[in-house]
A tleap script that builds the chain and sets N, CA, C and O, in Angstrom:
source leaprc.protein.ff14SB
mol = sequence {
  NMET ARG LEU GLY PRO SER TRP PRO CYS LEU
  LEU LEU GLY PHE ILE PHE CYS THR VAL GLY
  CYS TRP LYS PRO THR ASP ARG LEU PRO VAL
  TYR PRO VAL THR GLY LYS VAL THR TYR ARG
  GLY LYS PRO ALA ALA ASN ALA PHE VAL ALA
  PHE HIE PRO VAL GLU ASN ASN ILE GLY GLU
  LYS VAL SER ILE SER GLY ARG ALA ASP GLU
  ALA GLY VAL PHE LYS LEU THR THR TYR ASP
  ALA TYR ASP GLY ALA PRO ALA GLY GLN TYR
  VAL VAL THR ILE LEU TRP PRO ALA ARG VAL
  ASP ASP ILE ASP ASP GLY PRO ASP GLN LEU
  ASN GLY ARG TYR ALA THR GLN ALA LYS SER
  PRO LEU ARG ALA THR VAL ASN GLN SER ALA
  THR GLN ILE PRO PRO PHE GLU LEU GLY CARG
}
set mol.1.N position { 232.791 152.333 56.272 }
set mol.1.CA position { 231.900 152.168 57.399 }
set mol.1.C position { 232.391 151.016 58.261 }
set mol.1.O position { 232.701 149.926 57.779 }
set mol.2.N position { 232.447 151.293 59.508 }
set mol.2.CA position { 232.940 150.290 60.434 }
set mol.2.C position { 231.783 149.769 61.274 }
set mol.2.O position { 231.003 150.542 61.830 }
set mol.3.N position { 231.682 148.403 61.359 }
set mol.3.CA position { 230.616 147.777 62.143 }
set mol.3.C position { 231.068 147.655 63.591 }
set mol.3.O position { 232.231 147.378 63.883 }
set mol.4.N position { 230.116 147.871 64.485 }
set mol.4.CA position { 230.426 147.776 65.905 }
set mol.4.C position { 230.507 146.326 66.359 }
set mol.4.O position { 230.249 145.417 65.570 }
set mol.5.N position { 230.862 146.097 67.619 }
set mol.5.CA position { 231.046 144.743 68.127 }
set mol.5.C position { 229.748 143.944 68.246 }
set mol.5.O position { 229.804 142.728 68.427 }
set mol.6.N position { 228.585 144.586 68.152 }
set mol.6.CA position { 227.328 143.858 68.328 }
set mol.6.C position { 226.764 143.294 67.020 }
set mol.6.O position { 225.733 142.621 67.038 }
set mol.7.N position { 227.420 143.556 65.889 }
set mol.7.CA position { 226.849 143.089 64.619 }
set mol.7.C position { 226.737 141.573 64.533 }
set mol.7.O position { 225.771 141.098 63.935 }
set mol.8.N position { 227.676 140.755 65.098 }
set mol.8.CA position { 227.480 139.303 65.025 }
set mol.8.C position { 226.216 138.861 65.761 }
set mol.8.O position { 225.521 137.948 65.315 }
set mol.9.N position { 225.922 139.504 66.878 }
set mol.9.CA position { 224.705 139.163 67.633 }
set mol.9.C position { 223.459 139.520 66.840 }
set mol.9.O position { 222.488 138.764 66.819 }
set mol.10.N position { 223.492 140.680 66.184 }
set mol.10.CA position { 222.349 141.079 65.363 }
set mol.10.C position { 222.146 140.119 64.191 }
set mol.10.O position { 221.017 139.755 63.863 }
set mol.11.N position { 223.246 139.717 63.569 }
set mol.11.CA position { 223.158 138.788 62.442 }
set mol.11.C position { 222.605 137.442 62.898 }
set mol.11.O position { 221.724 136.883 62.245 }
set mol.12.N position { 223.110 136.921 64.003 }
set mol.12.CA position { 222.610 135.647 64.527 }
set mol.12.C position { 221.135 135.751 64.921 }
set mol.12.O position { 220.355 134.834 64.665 }
set mol.13.N position { 220.758 136.867 65.541 }
set mol.13.CA position { 219.356 137.077 65.906 }
set mol.13.C position { 218.453 137.080 64.679 }
set mol.13.O position { 217.374 136.487 64.687 }
set mol.14.N position { 218.904 137.752 63.629 }
set mol.14.CA position { 218.132 137.791 62.387 }
set mol.14.C position { 217.980 136.383 61.796 }
set mol.14.O position { 216.889 135.998 61.374 }
set mol.15.N position { 219.067 135.625 61.770 }
set mol.15.CA position { 219.034 134.263 61.222 }
set mol.15.C position { 218.096 133.379 62.042 }
set mol.15.O position { 217.271 132.665 61.471 }
set mol.16.N position { 218.207 133.414 63.366 }
set mol.16.CA position { 217.346 132.578 64.207 }
set mol.16.C position { 215.877 132.959 64.058 }
set mol.16.O position { 215.006 132.091 64.011 }
set mol.17.N position { 215.613 134.237 63.985 }
set mol.17.CA position { 214.226 134.689 63.824 }
set mol.17.C position { 213.681 134.246 62.472 }
set mol.17.O position { 212.552 133.764 62.383 }
set mol.18.N position { 214.469 134.406 61.434 }
set mol.18.CA position { 214.025 134.032 60.096 }
set mol.18.C position { 213.786 132.535 60.005 }
set mol.18.O position { 212.754 132.099 59.495 }
set mol.19.N position { 214.734 131.744 60.495 }
set mol.19.CA position { 214.594 130.291 60.437 }
set mol.19.C position { 213.477 129.834 61.368 }
set mol.19.O position { 212.706 128.943 61.013 }
set mol.20.N position { 213.381 130.418 62.528 }
set mol.20.CA position { 212.353 130.027 63.491 }
set mol.20.C position { 210.952 130.379 63.037 }
set mol.20.O position { 210.003 129.665 63.361 }
set mol.21.N position { 210.803 131.451 62.300 }
set mol.21.CA position { 209.481 131.870 61.846 }
set mol.21.C position { 209.068 131.188 60.554 }
set mol.21.O position { 207.878 131.124 60.246 }
set mol.22.N position { 210.021 130.682 59.798 }
set mol.22.CA position { 209.712 130.042 58.521 }
set mol.22.C position { 209.230 128.630 58.781 }
set mol.22.O position { 209.870 127.873 59.511 }
set mol.23.N position { 208.103 128.273 58.184 }
set mol.23.CA position { 207.579 126.924 58.318 }
set mol.23.C position { 207.333 126.377 56.928 }
set mol.23.O position { 206.631 126.998 56.131 }
set mol.24.N position { 207.906 125.217 56.625 }
set mol.24.CA position { 207.648 124.642 55.312 }
set mol.24.C position { 206.178 124.280 55.183 }
set mol.24.O position { 205.530 123.923 56.167 }
set mol.25.N position { 205.671 124.371 54.010 }
set mol.25.CA position { 204.266 124.048 53.806 }
set mol.25.C position { 204.092 122.539 53.673 }
set mol.25.O position { 204.913 121.864 53.051 }
set mol.26.N position { 203.041 122.028 54.248 }
set mol.26.CA position { 202.719 120.611 54.135 }
set mol.26.C position { 201.728 120.380 53.011 }
set mol.26.O position { 201.284 119.254 52.788 }
set mol.27.N position { 201.386 121.433 52.310 }
set mol.27.CA position { 200.376 121.314 51.262 }
set mol.27.C position { 200.921 120.582 50.041 }
set mol.27.O position { 202.009 120.871 49.544 }
set mol.28.N position { 200.137 119.646 49.589 }
set mol.28.CA position { 200.430 118.951 48.347 }
set mol.28.C position { 199.839 119.748 47.199 }
set mol.28.O position { 198.869 120.477 47.408 }
set mol.29.N position { 200.385 119.637 45.989 }
set mol.29.CA position { 199.766 120.334 44.859 }
set mol.29.C position { 198.374 119.749 44.599 }
set mol.29.O position { 198.178 118.535 44.649 }
set mol.30.N position { 197.427 120.623 44.326 }
set mol.30.CA position { 196.058 120.179 44.037 }
set mol.30.C position { 195.622 120.672 42.664 }
set mol.30.O position { 196.141 121.659 42.144 }
set mol.31.N position { 194.658 119.961 42.094 }
set mol.31.CA position { 194.165 120.260 40.751 }
set mol.31.C position { 192.643 120.321 40.812 }
set mol.31.O position { 192.027 119.510 41.503 }
set mol.32.N position { 192.023 121.266 40.104 }
set mol.32.CA position { 190.564 121.404 40.153 }
set mol.32.C position { 189.869 120.094 39.762 }
set mol.32.O position { 190.237 119.450 38.779 }
set mol.33.N position { 188.862 119.716 40.547 }
set mol.33.CA position { 188.119 118.482 40.290 }
set mol.33.C position { 186.628 118.767 40.399 }
set mol.33.O position { 186.161 119.341 41.383 }
set mol.34.N position { 185.887 118.356 39.368 }
set mol.34.CA position { 184.430 118.448 39.394 }
set mol.34.C position { 183.856 117.100 38.992 }
set mol.34.O position { 184.520 116.290 38.345 }
set mol.35.N position { 182.621 116.878 39.387 }
set mol.35.CA position { 181.923 115.651 39.049 }
set mol.35.C position { 180.438 115.833 39.272 }
set mol.35.O position { 179.978 116.928 39.596 }
set mol.36.N position { 179.698 114.766 39.100 }
set mol.36.CA position { 178.245 114.832 39.259 }
set mol.36.C position { 177.749 113.547 39.904 }
set mol.36.O position { 178.261 112.461 39.633 }
set mol.37.N position { 176.735 113.691 40.771 }
set mol.37.CA position { 176.109 112.547 41.426 }
set mol.37.C position { 174.622 112.551 41.055 }
set mol.37.O position { 173.920 113.545 41.238 }
set mol.38.N position { 174.167 111.413 40.531 }
set mol.38.CA position { 172.739 111.264 40.243 }
set mol.38.C position { 172.225 110.000 40.921 }
set mol.38.O position { 172.974 109.061 41.190 }
set mol.39.N position { 170.936 110.009 41.185 }
set mol.39.CA position { 170.269 108.837 41.743 }
set mol.39.C position { 169.058 108.548 40.865 }
set mol.39.O position { 168.125 109.346 40.775 }
set mol.40.N position { 169.101 107.392 40.224 }
set mol.40.CA position { 168.037 107.002 39.282 }
set mol.40.C position { 167.790 108.084 38.240 }
set mol.40.O position { 166.652 108.390 37.886 }
set mol.41.N position { 168.897 108.656 37.757 }
set mol.41.CA position { 168.837 109.638 36.686 }
set mol.41.C position { 168.563 111.069 37.102 }
set mol.41.O position { 168.576 111.968 36.262 }
set mol.42.N position { 168.315 111.299 38.386 }
set mol.42.CA position { 168.033 112.655 38.864 }
set mol.42.C position { 169.178 113.138 39.748 }
set mol.42.O position { 169.832 112.332 40.409 }
set mol.43.N position { 169.427 114.462 39.765 }
set mol.43.CA position { 170.525 114.997 40.580 }
set mol.43.C position { 170.352 114.655 42.058 }
set mol.43.O position { 169.250 114.740 42.599 }
set mol.44.N position { 171.439 114.273 42.695 }
set mol.44.CA position { 171.450 113.995 44.131 }
set mol.44.C position { 171.877 115.274 44.854 }
set mol.44.O position { 172.978 115.364 45.398 }
set mol.45.N position { 170.978 116.254 44.845 }
set mol.45.CA position { 171.281 117.554 45.449 }
set mol.45.C position { 171.649 117.406 46.919 }
set mol.45.O position { 170.975 116.704 47.672 }
set mol.46.N position { 172.714 118.067 47.314 }
set mol.46.CA position { 173.229 118.109 48.678 }
set mol.46.C position { 173.898 116.818 49.138 }
set mol.46.O position { 174.149 116.645 50.330 }
set mol.47.N position { 174.189 115.909 48.206 }
set mol.47.CA position { 174.950 114.713 48.578 }
set mol.47.C position { 176.360 115.144 48.977 }
set mol.47.O position { 176.940 116.047 48.374 }
set mol.48.N position { 176.894 114.491 49.989 }
set mol.48.CA position { 178.244 114.774 50.467 }
set mol.48.C position { 179.186 113.740 49.866 }
set mol.48.O position { 179.010 112.540 50.082 }
set mol.49.N position { 180.182 114.195 49.116 }
set mol.49.CA position { 181.127 113.328 48.411 }
set mol.49.C position { 182.506 113.480 49.054 }
set mol.49.O position { 182.997 114.595 49.226 }
set mol.50.N position { 183.128 112.350 49.407 }
set mol.50.CA position { 184.475 112.385 49.994 }
set mol.50.C position { 185.395 111.462 49.197 }
set mol.50.O position { 185.009 110.359 48.811 }
set mol.51.N position { 186.610 111.933 48.961 }
set mol.51.CA position { 187.628 111.159 48.256 }
set mol.51.C position { 188.662 110.692 49.282 }
set mol.51.O position { 189.179 111.487 50.067 }
set mol.52.N position { 188.955 109.387 49.262 }
set mol.52.CA position { 189.907 108.782 50.191 }
set mol.52.C position { 191.047 108.170 49.378 }
set mol.52.O position { 190.796 107.294 48.550 }
set mol.53.N position { 192.299 108.608 49.589 }
set mol.53.CA position { 193.409 108.110 48.777 }
set mol.53.C position { 193.608 106.605 48.916 }
set mol.53.O position { 193.562 106.060 50.019 }
set mol.54.N position { 193.828 105.948 47.799 }
set mol.54.CA position { 194.122 104.516 47.799 }
set mol.54.C position { 195.561 104.300 48.259 }
set mol.54.O position { 195.829 103.426 49.084 }
set mol.55.N position { 196.475 105.088 47.732 }
set mol.55.CA position { 197.890 105.009 48.100 }
set mol.55.C position { 198.120 105.861 49.344 }
set mol.55.O position { 197.376 106.806 49.607 }
set mol.56.N position { 199.130 105.527 50.086 }
set mol.56.CA position { 199.425 106.292 51.296 }
set mol.56.C position { 200.310 107.498 51.008 }
set mol.56.O position { 200.811 108.125 51.942 }
set mol.57.N position { 200.516 107.842 49.724 }
set mol.57.CA position { 201.384 108.979 49.409 }
set mol.57.C position { 200.763 110.311 49.829 }
set mol.57.O position { 201.471 111.304 49.994 }
set mol.58.N position { 199.465 110.331 49.998 }
set mol.58.CA position { 198.791 111.544 50.445 }
set mol.58.C position { 198.669 111.528 51.961 }
set mol.58.O position { 198.690 112.577 52.604 }
set mol.59.N position { 198.544 110.358 52.515 }
set mol.59.CA position { 198.483 110.217 53.955 }
set mol.59.C position { 197.177 110.756 54.523 }
set mol.59.O position { 196.202 110.969 53.802 }
set mol.60.N position { 197.186 110.966 55.806 }
set mol.60.CA position { 195.994 111.464 56.475 }
set mol.60.C position { 196.106 112.957 56.738 }
set mol.60.O position { 195.439 113.485 57.628 }
set mol.61.N position { 196.943 113.634 55.973 }
set mol.61.CA position { 197.147 115.065 56.147 }
set mol.61.C position { 195.950 115.871 55.676 }
set mol.61.O position { 195.721 116.985 56.147 }
set mol.62.N position { 195.185 115.307 54.745 }
set mol.62.CA position { 194.154 116.101 54.091 }
set mol.62.C position { 192.791 115.426 54.152 }
set mol.62.O position { 192.679 114.206 54.276 }
set mol.63.N position { 191.779 116.242 54.063 }
set mol.63.CA position { 190.401 115.792 53.938 }
set mol.63.C position { 189.900 116.357 52.620 }
set mol.63.O position { 189.931 117.570 52.413 }
set mol.64.N position { 189.443 115.498 51.736 }
set mol.64.CA position { 189.047 115.914 50.398 }
set mol.64.C position { 187.565 115.641 50.222 }
set mol.64.O position { 187.128 114.492 50.279 }
set mol.65.N position { 186.790 116.702 50.007 }
set mol.65.CA position { 185.348 116.500 49.915 }
set mol.65.C position { 184.667 117.619 49.139 }
set mol.65.O position { 185.273 118.636 48.798 }
set mol.66.N position { 183.395 117.394 48.877 }
set mol.66.CA position { 182.564 118.393 48.221 }
set mol.66.C position { 181.100 118.073 48.465 }
set mol.66.O position { 180.757 116.971 48.892 }
set mol.67.N position { 180.249 119.035 48.192 }
set mol.67.CA position { 178.809 118.834 48.335 }
set mol.67.C position { 178.159 119.131 46.995 }
set mol.67.O position { 178.456 120.142 46.358 }
set mol.68.N position { 177.272 118.245 46.574 }
set mol.68.CA position { 176.587 118.405 45.291 }
set mol.68.C position { 175.585 119.554 45.358 }
set mol.68.O position { 174.876 119.714 46.352 }
set mol.69.N position { 175.535 120.350 44.294 }
set mol.69.CA position { 174.566 121.444 44.224 }
set mol.69.C position { 173.230 120.899 43.716 }
set mol.69.O position { 173.056 119.685 43.606 }
set mol.70.N position { 172.300 121.779 43.412 }
set mol.70.CA position { 170.954 121.363 42.977 }
set mol.70.C position { 170.978 120.534 41.695 }
set mol.70.O position { 170.059 119.755 41.444 }
set mol.71.N position { 172.023 120.698 40.882 }
set mol.71.CA position { 172.152 119.925 39.644 }
set mol.71.C position { 172.931 118.629 39.867 }
set mol.71.O position { 173.142 117.864 38.926 }
set mol.72.N position { 173.361 118.378 41.109 }
set mol.72.CA position { 174.137 117.190 41.423 }
set mol.72.C position { 175.626 117.355 41.185 }
set mol.72.O position { 176.385 116.398 41.337 }
set mol.73.N position { 176.057 118.547 40.815 }
set mol.73.CA position { 177.463 118.814 40.497 }
set mol.73.C position { 178.226 119.168 41.779 }
set mol.73.O position { 177.766 119.965 42.597 }
set mol.74.N position { 179.401 118.554 41.929 }
set mol.74.CA position { 180.255 118.880 43.076 }
set mol.74.C position { 181.623 119.354 42.596 }
set mol.74.O position { 182.072 119.013 41.502 }
set mol.75.N position { 182.271 120.150 43.446 }
set mol.75.CA position { 183.652 120.596 43.253 }
set mol.75.C position { 184.383 120.233 44.526 }
set mol.75.O position { 183.902 120.496 45.628 }
set mol.76.N position { 185.553 119.624 44.369 }
set mol.76.CA position { 186.289 119.173 45.544 }
set mol.76.C position { 187.081 120.298 46.206 }
set mol.76.O position { 187.560 121.231 45.561 }
set mol.77.N position { 187.193 120.161 47.520 }
set mol.77.CA position { 187.969 121.078 48.346 }
set mol.77.C position { 188.969 120.264 49.162 }
set mol.77.O position { 188.613 119.251 49.764 }
set mol.78.N position { 190.214 120.714 49.174 }
set mol.78.CA position { 191.226 120.088 50.023 }
set mol.78.C position { 191.715 121.079 51.076 }
set mol.78.O position { 191.618 120.804 52.272 }
set mol.79.N position { 192.235 122.216 50.650 }
set mol.79.CA position { 192.755 123.222 51.584 }
set mol.79.C position { 191.879 124.483 51.592 }
set mol.79.O position { 191.506 124.982 52.653 }
set mol.80.N position { 191.563 124.982 50.414 }
set mol.80.CA position { 190.752 126.183 50.262 }
set mol.80.C position { 189.531 125.826 49.419 }
set mol.80.O position { 189.559 124.859 48.659 }
set mol.81.N position { 188.472 126.597 49.551 }
set mol.81.CA position { 187.224 126.293 48.861 }
set mol.81.C position { 187.426 126.016 47.374 }
set mol.81.O position { 187.943 126.851 46.632 }
set mol.82.N position { 187.010 124.836 46.964 }
set mol.82.CA position { 186.996 124.405 45.559 }
set mol.82.C position { 188.378 124.390 44.906 }
set mol.82.O position { 188.485 124.548 43.690 }
set mol.83.N position { 189.432 124.203 45.695 }
set mol.83.CA position { 190.775 124.189 45.104 }
set mol.83.C position { 191.101 122.876 44.398 }
set mol.83.O position { 192.020 122.836 43.579 }
set mol.84.N position { 190.377 121.814 44.692 }
set mol.84.CA position { 190.602 120.548 44.015 }
set mol.84.C position { 191.169 119.491 44.939 }
set mol.84.O position { 190.905 119.491 46.141 }
set mol.85.N position { 191.969 118.572 44.353 }
set mol.85.CA position { 192.533 117.450 45.100 }
set mol.85.C position { 193.909 117.107 44.549 }
set mol.85.O position { 194.218 117.419 43.398 }
set mol.86.N position { 194.742 116.460 45.378 }
set mol.86.CA position { 196.022 115.969 44.869 }
set mol.86.C position { 195.797 114.877 43.818 }
set mol.86.O position { 194.797 114.161 43.868 }
set mol.87.N position { 196.718 114.757 42.879 }
set mol.87.CA position { 196.625 113.707 41.868 }
set mol.87.C position { 196.744 112.341 42.542 }
set mol.87.O position { 197.499 112.172 43.499 }
set mol.88.N position { 195.983 111.365 42.025 }
set mol.88.CA position { 196.071 110.015 42.565 }
set mol.88.C position { 194.793 109.233 42.367 }
set mol.88.O position { 193.844 109.701 41.738 }
set mol.89.N position { 194.790 108.026 42.919 }
set mol.89.CA position { 193.649 107.118 42.871 }
set mol.89.C position { 192.873 107.228 44.185 }
set mol.89.O position { 193.464 107.344 45.258 }
set mol.90.N position { 191.543 107.192 44.086 }
set mol.90.CA position { 190.708 107.378 45.271 }
set mol.90.C position { 189.558 106.384 45.338 }
set mol.90.O position { 189.034 105.936 44.318 }
set mol.91.N position { 189.180 106.052 46.576 }
set mol.91.CA position { 187.903 105.409 46.856 }
set mol.91.C position { 186.970 106.559 47.194 }
set mol.91.O position { 187.337 107.460 47.948 }
set mol.92.N position { 185.763 106.530 46.636 }
set mol.92.CA position { 184.830 107.629 46.836 }
set mol.92.C position { 183.673 107.156 47.720 }
set mol.92.O position { 183.073 106.111 47.469 }
set mol.93.N position { 183.371 107.939 48.752 }
set mol.93.CA position { 182.204 107.658 49.581 }
set mol.93.C position { 181.184 108.776 49.378 }
set mol.93.O position { 181.538 109.933 49.152 }
set mol.94.N position { 179.915 108.398 49.463 }
set mol.94.CA position { 178.843 109.377 49.280 }
set mol.94.C position { 177.767 109.148 50.328 }
set mol.94.O position { 177.301 108.026 50.528 }
set mol.95.N position { 177.385 110.217 50.986 }
set mol.95.CA position { 176.240 110.240 51.897 }
set mol.95.C position { 175.249 111.248 51.342 }
set mol.95.O position { 175.633 112.336 50.912 }
set mol.96.N position { 173.993 110.888 51.353 }
set mol.96.CA position { 172.959 111.783 50.828 }
set mol.96.C position { 171.850 111.896 51.862 }
set mol.96.O position { 170.874 111.147 51.821 }
set mol.97.N position { 172.005 112.838 52.792 }
set mol.97.CA position { 171.015 112.963 53.868 }
set mol.97.C position { 169.675 113.478 53.355 }
set mol.97.O position { 169.612 114.364 52.503 }
set mol.98.N position { 168.612 112.900 53.898 }
set mol.98.CA position { 167.260 113.360 53.563 }
set mol.98.C position { 167.029 114.715 54.210 }
set mol.98.O position { 167.595 115.028 55.258 }
set mol.99.N position { 166.185 115.513 53.566 }
set mol.99.CA position { 165.834 116.819 54.128 }
set mol.99.C position { 164.727 116.634 55.160 }
set mol.99.O position { 163.689 116.030 54.889 }
set mol.100.N position { 164.980 117.173 56.350 }
set mol.100.CA position { 164.001 117.139 57.429 }
set mol.100.C position { 163.875 118.554 57.953 }
set mol.100.O position { 164.852 119.133 58.428 }
set mol.101.N position { 162.680 119.113 57.870 }
set mol.101.CA position { 162.443 120.491 58.325 }
set mol.101.C position { 163.423 121.467 57.681 }
set mol.101.O position { 163.999 122.312 58.366 }
set mol.102.N position { 163.614 121.353 56.365 }
set mol.102.CA position { 164.488 122.216 55.575 }
set mol.102.C position { 165.965 122.139 55.963 }
set mol.102.O position { 166.741 123.048 55.671 }
set mol.103.N position { 166.340 121.052 56.619 }
set mol.103.CA position { 167.739 120.846 56.994 }
set mol.103.C position { 168.145 119.456 56.504 }
set mol.103.O position { 167.386 118.495 56.634 }
set mol.104.N position { 169.347 119.364 55.941 }
set mol.104.CA position { 169.861 118.080 55.456 }
set mol.104.C position { 170.479 117.284 56.589 }
set mol.104.O position { 171.698 117.128 56.647 }
set mol.105.N position { 169.650 116.781 57.489 }
set mol.105.CA position { 170.209 115.983 58.583 }
set mol.105.C position { 169.427 114.703 58.815 }
set mol.105.O position { 169.534 114.088 59.876 }
set mol.106.N position { 168.642 114.303 57.826 }
set mol.106.CA position { 167.892 113.059 57.928 }
set mol.106.C position { 168.765 111.855 57.612 }
set mol.106.O position { 169.972 111.983 57.410 }
set mol.107.N position { 168.139 110.683 57.571 }
set mol.107.CA position { 168.896 109.465 57.280 }
set mol.107.C position { 169.455 109.473 55.854 }
set mol.107.O position { 168.946 110.167 54.974 }
set mol.108.N position { 170.497 108.699 55.651 }
set mol.108.CA position { 171.135 108.579 54.346 }
set mol.108.C position { 170.162 107.940 53.359 }
set mol.108.O position { 169.718 106.810 53.566 }
set mol.109.N position { 169.833 108.653 52.297 }
set mol.109.CA position { 168.894 108.154 51.302 }
set mol.109.C position { 169.468 106.994 50.488 }
set mol.109.O position { 168.740 106.318 49.762 }
set mol.110.N position { 170.769 106.771 50.613 }
set mol.110.CA position { 171.426 105.672 49.904 }
set mol.110.C position { 171.604 104.451 50.807 }
set mol.110.O position { 172.253 103.477 50.426 }
set mol.111.N position { 171.020 104.514 52.008 }
set mol.111.CA position { 171.041 103.416 52.982 }
set mol.111.C position { 172.455 102.907 53.295 }
set mol.111.O position { 172.653 101.719 53.552 }
set mol.112.N position { 173.413 103.804 53.272 }
set mol.112.CA position { 174.779 103.450 53.647 }
set mol.112.C position { 175.545 102.647 52.607 }
set mol.112.O position { 176.660 102.204 52.887 }
set mol.113.N position { 174.989 102.443 51.419 }
set mol.113.CA position { 175.657 101.626 50.391 }
set mol.113.C position { 177.019 102.181 49.990 }
set mol.113.O position { 177.907 101.423 49.601 }
set mol.114.N position { 177.190 103.496 50.081 }
set mol.114.CA position { 178.437 104.142 49.655 }
set mol.114.C position { 179.077 104.929 50.800 }
set mol.114.O position { 179.918 105.798 50.570 }
set mol.115.N position { 178.671 104.620 52.032 }
set mol.115.CA position { 179.045 105.438 53.185 }
set mol.115.C position { 180.456 105.216 53.704 }
set mol.115.O position { 181.025 106.111 54.328 }
set mol.116.N position { 181.033 104.044 53.460 }
set mol.116.CA position { 182.369 103.767 53.982 }
set mol.116.C position { 183.286 103.289 52.855 }
set mol.116.O position { 182.834 102.822 51.810 }
set mol.117.N position { 184.572 103.422 53.104 }
set mol.117.CA position { 185.550 102.968 52.116 }
set mol.117.C position { 185.431 101.459 51.881 }
set mol.117.O position { 185.631 100.985 50.762 }
set mol.118.N position { 185.111 100.718 52.924 }
set mol.118.CA position { 185.006 99.265 52.802 }
set mol.118.C position { 183.799 98.857 51.948 }
set mol.118.O position { 183.863 97.858 51.231 }
set mol.119.N position { 182.710 99.612 52.015 }
set mol.119.CA position { 181.488 99.275 51.281 }
set mol.119.C position { 181.450 99.844 49.870 }
set mol.119.O position { 180.916 99.207 48.962 }
set mol.120.N position { 182.000 101.013 49.679 }
set mol.120.CA position { 181.818 101.729 48.414 }
set mol.120.C position { 182.588 101.091 47.255 }
set mol.120.O position { 183.790 100.849 47.361 }
set mol.121.N position { 181.883 100.821 46.142 }
set mol.121.CA position { 182.564 100.322 44.947 }
set mol.121.C position { 183.065 101.468 44.062 }
set mol.121.O position { 183.666 101.227 43.015 }
set mol.122.N position { 182.818 102.707 44.480 }
set mol.122.CA position { 183.131 103.868 43.648 }
set mol.122.C position { 184.622 104.202 43.695 }
set mol.122.O position { 185.233 104.244 44.763 }
set mol.123.N position { 185.192 104.439 42.509 }
set mol.123.CA position { 186.601 104.789 42.388 }
set mol.123.C position { 186.732 105.994 41.472 }
set mol.123.O position { 185.877 106.235 40.620 }
set mol.124.N position { 187.810 106.748 41.654 }
set mol.124.CA position { 188.060 107.913 40.792 }
set mol.124.C position { 189.564 108.153 40.712 }
set mol.124.O position { 190.325 107.787 41.608 }
set mol.125.N position { 189.959 108.775 39.618 }
set mol.125.CA position { 191.349 109.158 39.405 }
set mol.125.C position { 191.413 110.662 39.201 }
set mol.125.O position { 190.681 111.217 38.382 }
set mol.126.N position { 192.290 111.319 39.947 }
set mol.126.CA position { 192.539 112.743 39.768 }
set mol.126.C position { 193.869 112.880 39.037 }
set mol.126.O position { 194.888 112.349 39.478 }
set mol.127.N position { 193.849 113.587 37.933 }
set mol.127.CA position { 195.048 113.799 37.117 }
set mol.127.C position { 195.842 115.002 37.613 }
set mol.127.O position { 195.383 115.750 38.476 }
set mol.128.N position { 197.032 115.177 37.059 }
set mol.128.CA position { 197.854 116.340 37.392 }
set mol.128.C position { 197.448 117.515 36.509 }
set mol.128.O position { 198.296 118.220 35.963 }
set mol.129.N position { 196.157 117.712 36.380 }
set mol.129.CA position { 195.554 118.825 35.640 }
set mol.129.C position { 194.090 118.856 36.054 }
set mol.129.O position { 193.638 117.976 36.787 }
set mol.130.N position { 193.355 119.841 35.602 }
set mol.130.CA position { 191.929 119.901 35.915 }
set mol.130.C position { 191.281 118.585 35.492 }
set mol.130.O position { 191.534 118.082 34.398 }
set mol.131.N position { 190.440 118.030 36.372 }
set mol.131.CA position { 189.864 116.713 36.127 }
set mol.131.C position { 188.345 116.758 36.242 }
set mol.131.O position { 187.800 117.267 37.221 }
set mol.132.N position { 187.676 116.224 35.238 }
set mol.132.CA position { 186.224 116.028 35.257 }
set mol.132.C position { 186.001 114.540 35.528 }
set mol.132.O position { 186.309 113.694 34.688 }
set mol.133.N position { 185.465 114.233 36.702 }
set mol.133.CA position { 185.199 112.847 37.078 }
set mol.133.C position { 183.945 112.376 36.334 }
set mol.133.O position { 182.962 113.114 36.279 }
set mol.134.N position { 183.952 111.174 35.764 }
set mol.134.CA position { 182.724 110.656 35.148 }
set mol.134.C position { 181.604 110.610 36.187 }
set mol.134.O position { 181.874 110.367 37.363 }
set mol.135.N position { 180.357 110.838 35.781 }
set mol.135.CA position { 179.247 110.880 36.742 }
set mol.135.C position { 179.117 109.604 37.563 }
set mol.135.O position { 179.309 108.497 37.061 }
set mol.136.N position { 178.788 109.787 38.833 }
set mol.136.CA position { 178.429 108.652 39.702 }
set mol.136.C position { 176.925 108.485 39.562 }
set mol.136.O position { 176.156 109.277 40.106 }
set mol.137.N position { 176.505 107.462 38.838 }
set mol.137.CA position { 175.087 107.193 38.603 }
set mol.137.C position { 174.657 106.092 39.554 }
set mol.137.O position { 174.927 104.915 39.316 }
set mol.138.N position { 173.991 106.474 40.626 }
set mol.138.CA position { 173.619 105.566 41.699 }
set mol.138.C position { 172.173 105.102 41.559 }
set mol.138.O position { 171.371 105.729 40.867 }
set mol.139.N position { 171.855 104.000 42.223 }
set mol.139.CA position { 170.479 103.521 42.286 }
set mol.139.C position { 169.980 102.833 41.032 }
set mol.139.O position { 168.773 102.777 40.796 }
set mol.140.N position { 170.866 102.320 40.244 }
set mol.140.CA position { 170.454 101.621 39.022 }
set mol.140.C position { 169.977 100.242 39.328 }
set mol.140.O position { 169.591 99.507 38.420 }
savepdb mol mol.pdb
quit
């Protein structure tokens, strides 16, 4: 079989299209993470939990968070629902909005004590495997 004179152009076109369409993923490996938030021994239902990396190895590429269910249990999400978080050390912030007219948009029931990285004393470690975070027992 003999190739015609246009085969180099076709080959180059294929290479450029393949390379141009391929995009490396910026996703870091994540591991399932669950935990629990309580306030004075009772579940902090609908509390919003965010993990902020201590080291800059994760950077600002990702937002890692979860919302506590009725039992106070949360599962972290980084890229896809409940996929977990990258391994590392984190400062944890928690906001727990009061329910107003069946909507969680009232003031923070924790009075901002855990609302920012600068204020929050909460820390957590995510391992390179499924991780169960020790409970955050607030309001003691």
